[in-house]
C-alpha positions in Angstrom: -9.6 -32.2 12.4 -11.5 -31.1 9.3 -9.2 -33.3 7.1 -10.0 -36.3 9.2 -13.7 -35.6 9.0 -13.9 -34.6 12.7 -14.8 -30.9 12.2 -18.3 -29.7 12.9 -19.8 -27.4 10.4 -19.4 -24.3 12.5 -17.6 -21.0 11.7 -14.6 -19.6 13.5 -15.0 -15.9 14.4 -11.7 -13.9 14.4 -10.6 -10.3 14.3 -8.1 -9.4 11.6 -5.9 -6.3 11.9 -5.7 -4.0 8.9 -2.6 -2.1 7.8 -4.2 1.1 9.3 -4.3 -0.6 12.7 -8.1 -1.0 12.9 -9.8 -4.4 13.3 -11.9 -6.3 10.7 -14.4 -9.0 12.0 -14.2 -12.2 9.9 -15.8 -15.6 9.9 -13.8 -18.6 8.7 -15.4 -21.8 7.3 -13.5 -25.1 6.9 -14.7 -27.6 4.3 -13.4 -30.9 3.0 -12.3 -30.6 -0.7 -9.9 -32.1 -3.2 -7.1 -30.3 -5.1 -5.4 -32.0 -8.1 -7.0 -35.2 -7.0 -5.6 -35.0 -3.5 -7.6 -34.5 -0.2 -7.5 -30.9 0.9 -9.2 -28.5 3.3 -10.9 -25.4 1.8 -10.8 -22.2 3.9 -13.6 -19.7 3.1 -13.4 -16.2 4.6 -16.4 -14.0 5.0 -16.7 -10.5 6.5 -19.0 -10.4 9.5 -21.7 -7.7 9.4 -21.1 -5.1 12.1 -23.7 -2.4 11.3 -23.0 1.3 11.0 -19.8 2.6 12.6 -20.3 4.5 15.9 -20.4 8.3 15.4 -17.5 8.6 18.0 -15.3 6.3 15.8 -16.1 8.4 12.7 -15.2 11.6 14.5 -12.0 10.1 15.8 -10.9 9.1 12.3 -11.9 12.3 10.6 -10.7 14.9 13.2 -7.9 13.3 15.2 -6.0 11.1 12.7 -3.9 11.9 9.6 -5.9 10.5 6.7 -2.7 9.4 4.8 -1.0 7.4 7.5 -3.8 6.7 10.1 -1.6 8.1 12.9 -2.7 10.7 15.3 -2.3 14.4 14.3 0.2 16.3 16.3 -2.3 18.1 18.5 -4.2 14.9 19.4 -1.0 12.9 19.9 0.2 15.5 22.4 -3.1 15.3 24.3 -2.9 11.5 24.5 0.8 11.6 25.4 0.1 14.0 28.3 -2.6 11.6 29.5 -0.3 8.6 29.3 2.5 10.4 31.2 0.0 11.4 34.0 -0.9 7.7 34.5 1.1 5.1 36.3 2.7 2.3 34.3 5.0 -0.6 35.1 8.1 -1.4 33.1 9.8 1.2 30.9 8.3 4.0 28.8 10.2 5.8 26.0 9.4 8.2 23.2 10.8 7.4 19.7 11.4 10.3 17.4 11.9 9.1 13.8 12.5 10.9 10.5 13.6 9.6 7.1 17.1 10.7 6.0 17.7 13.1 3.1 13.9 13.4 2.5 14.3 16.7 0.6 16.5 14.9 -1.9 13.7 12.3 -2.2 11.2 15.0 -2.9 13.4 16.5 -5.6 13.8 13.1 -7.2 10.2 11.9 -7.3 8.2 15.0 -6.5 6.2 16.1 -3.4 3.1 14.0 -4.2 4.9 10.7 -4.7 7.1 11.3 -1.7 4.0 11.4 0.5 3.4 7.8 -0.5 6.9 7.0 0.9 5.7 8.4 4.3 2.5 6.3 4.0 4.6 3.1 3.5 7.0 4.1 6.3 4.0 4.5 8.6 2.8 1.0 7.6 6.2 -0.4 8.5 6.1 1.3 11.9 2.6 0.0 12.6 3.6 -3.5 11.7 6.4 -3.4 14.2 4.5 -1.7 17.0 2.4 -3.3 19.7 -1.3 -2.5 20.1 -0.7 -0.3 23.2 1.9 1.9 21.5 0.9 5.5 20.8 1.9 6.7 17.3 1.6 10.1 15.8 2.6 12.0 12.7 4.3 14.8 14.6 4.6 17.0 11.6 5.8 16.7 8.0 8.0 13.7 7.8 8.4 13.3 11.6 6.8 10.3 13.4 6.7 9.9 17.2 5.8 6.7 19.0 5.4 6.2 22.8 6.6 2.7 23.7 5.8 0.7 26.8 8.1 -2.3 27.3 9.5 -4.5 30.0 13.0 -3.2 29.9 15.1 -0.5 28.2 16.8 -3.3 26.3 13.4 -4.1 24.8 13.0 -0.5 23.7 16.4 -0.4 22.1 15.8 -3.7 20.4 12.6 -2.3 18.9 14.4 0.8 17.6 17.2 -1.3 16.0 14.6 -3.5 14.4 12.7 -0.6 12.9 15.9 0.9 11.4 17.0 -2.4 10.0 13.6 -3.3 8.5 13.2 0.2 6.9 16.7 0.0 5.5 16.1 -3.4 3.9 12.7 -2.5 2.5 12.2 -1.6 -1.2 9.7 1.3 -1.5 7.7 1.3 -4.7 6.0 4.6 -5.7 5.2 6.4 -9.0 6.9 3.7 -11.0 10.1 4.2 -9.0 11.8 1.8 -6.6 14.1 3.2 -3.9 15.6 2.5 -0.5 15.7 4.9 2.4 17.2 5.0 5.8 15.9 6.7 9.0 17.3 8.4 12.0 15.7 7.5 15.3 16.1 9.2 18.7 15.0 7.6 22.0 14.2 9.3 25.3 13.2 7.3 28.3 10.5 8.6 30.6 12.1 9.5 33.9 12.3 12.2 36.6 13.8 14.7 34.1 11.5 13.8 31.2 8.2 13.1 32.9 6.6 16.1 31.2 5.5 16.2 27.5 7.8 19.1 26.6 11.0 17.7 28.2 10.4 14.2 26.8 9.9 15.4 23.2 12.9 17.7 23.5 15.1 14.9 24.7 13.9 12.5 21.9 14.4 15.2 19.3 17.9 15.9 20.6 18.8 12.2 20.6 17.8 12.1 16.9 20.4 14.8 16.1 23.3 13.0 17.8 
């Protein structure tokens, strides 16, 4: 429409999602322009002013989330997981328990500081493949847990297979090193025998050992 001269000079307000999972308000402006002598449409992006963050949001980030990955700390994740399990949901719910393989060897190879960046990038990959309603936590050390809510168990398994495949094909760059990693992922569906936090986590952890 802009290219045909039919676009009114008004901005488009959108919300962008950052790698940490938060949202960023933007305004998009479209303008007629030329590029190498050819007609073109120029897209200008401006950040919308939102004022000072709410105190509750600052506390949530500072106290309840891991600063490196942006995922919930173990304690807060367990609290939220308990609340989710107490609520009624349609479809299928399952807990994913994920850890990178041979991480001690990675630490020996690139050092403990650089290896933390591997976990940060792994968290970014998980976040990119998760849905907004998924609950993700850094369960401890190099362990990540994600509560999934999907339509069917097949959807849950497809998500898990996609995560493992995408991580395996990704090239991780850290401290002037490039390396590939694989992960082990265990799944436990929420059901009569796993409707409590303790039994659900134990089942997912056990599945990751098989």
